[in-house]
N, C-alpha and C positions, 0 to 999 in steps of 0.2 A: 778402525775408524767406523763411526756410525752416523748416518744422516737421520736427523729427527725432524719430523713434521708435526707441528701442533704445540700445545702448551703442556709441558711436563709439569706434573703436580696439580693439574686441574681435575675437575670431576668429569671432563670430557675425554680424557685419555689423550693418546698421541699415536702416531704412526712412525714406523722406521723402516728403512730399506735394509733387509737382511743380507747376509753373505750370499744367499741364493739369488739375489737380485729382485726379490719380490717384496711387496709391501706387507708389513705385519702390524696389526693393531694391538696396542696395550691399553686395556681398559683404565678409566680414570679412578681416582680415589674417591671414596665416599667422604663427605665432609667431616664425619667423626674421626676417620682414620687420619685425615690430613691434620686435624687439630691435635691428635695424639702424637703424631710425628713432630709437628712444630713444637709441642711442649717438651718432648724428649730432647730435641736440639737445643732449646732454650735452657733446659736444666744442665746439659753438658757445658754449654757456653758460660753460664753463670758459675758453674763449679770451678772452671779454670781460673776464676778470679779469687778463689778462697785461699787464704794464706796459711791455714792450718796444715801442717805437713801430713801428706797421705790422704787427706779428705777429698781433694779434687779427683785423685786417682781412683778412690773407692767409688765415688759417684759415677764417674765415667765408665768404670768397669761394670757397674750394675745396669746402667742405662744403654750402653753401646749394643749389646745383643739385640735388644728390641729395635733400635734404630737400623741396625744392619738387616734384620729380618724384613722390615718395611721397605728398605731400599731394594733388596733382592726381589721382593714381591712386585713392587710397582715400577722399578727402573730396570728393565732388562739390560743385562750386561754389567750392572753395578758390581756384582760379585765375581766378575771375570776380568779383574784388573782395570775396570773403568774408573773414572775420576768423577766425584760428585762434590760440589761446593755448596754448602748451606749457610745461610745467615751472613753472607758476604756483604 
């Protein structure tokens, strides 16, 4: 479990209480990085609505590594079994 203080996904960053009981600061995203991540999520979301067989899977397969890299960079714990919901 992770307790997060602040606005995740903002340019201000956020703080979390680590397993060591100490506060850790995660720097915020720069506006360009946030726009790129938002665009990647939008592309994947739109691709899931395509009816052509295999096309949505190909789009998601090519965009997903970028989105995962951004999540692992800016959301500590995302690559360690954490859950992230975007575009809900």
